[in-house]
ZAMARDREN-692504 format. One record per residue (C-alpha): x, y, z. Coordinates in pm, whole numbers, plus 50000, padded with zeros to 5 digits. Last residue first. Layout:
# residues N
XYZ;...
# end
This chain:
# residues 134
232441708510908;229901681310818;229001697010481;226121678210319;226961671209957;226551702909758;223551718909590;222471749609398;225051755409122;226241721109018;222771706509083;220941729308837;217431715408785;217351692809093;218711718109343;216651745909184;213461725109216;214251717709582;214841754909642;211511763909480;209711739009703;211301754510012;210441789309882;206821777709851;206901765110212;207971799910327;211481808210446;213541817410757;211851794111003;209861797811322;207291775411492;205891789011816;206651785312186;210271777912116;210251758411793;213121760311553;213741760911183;216301753010920;216201753010545;216471733810218;218151700710302;217471679709990;217561642510063;218121619909763;217311582709780;213991585609595;212871620509682;213181632610041;212531669510104;214281685510398;213801707910698;216441708210970;214941715311309;215991728611649;213571724111939;214331749312212;213821739312576;217601739012644;218341716212346;215671696512160;216711679911836;214701676411520;214981662911168;212061674710961;210351661210653;208671678610362;205821664710154;203291687410330;204881719910451;201691740410404;199791715110614;201921685610713;205471677210812;206861642110826;208931634211134;212451620511157;214411611911471;211451606811707;210011592111494;211161569711208;213811570010935;216121551011173;215611518810979;216701486811151;214221465110960;212631482110662;209501503310679;211361536210664;214301534510423;217521515610506;219961535010719;223461545310606;222611581010508;220271583510806;223081576011052;225441602210903;222611627510886;221881620211253;225541624711349;225651658211169;222371668511327;223531659211679;226861677311642;225091708511513;222391711111781;223931738911992;225331755311676;221921760211516;222041798211516;225581799711378;227711770411257;224651749311181;223051779711017;226041785310787;226161748210705;222531748710592;222831781210396;225891770210198;226791803110027;227451802909654;225951838109619;222981822909429;222221800909730;223591766209806;221141741509961;222781712210137;222521677309988;222111644110168;222611611309980;220711580510094;221491543110123;225201548910164;227451518910178;228171497710485;
# end
């Protein structure tokens, strides 16, 4: 089956893959799950179609300041790990990570998330790479 969606990791100005770095560091306990979930979501039809996995509990839309963003989540040892992304057409821009252990925590603001998406679209060779499963 071909890909329905393409996932991109955010690459910073130092050419560092922030998503992959987090999955190999602070998000290591949920890394295998997220990589499998990205693999499944890439091949899944969009939400609303039969057999789509773009539905809760796998994928949840965010609201408030993070409106228009989506999260992938996995709970491990009472900590809920999250990958935050923006879905536009069939492109999925992974812009940051987060976790919830009593309160929501992430490394950036919603405005920075929007700025990262704009960078990924405006200069794709510099600010994005296909999701790194390593």
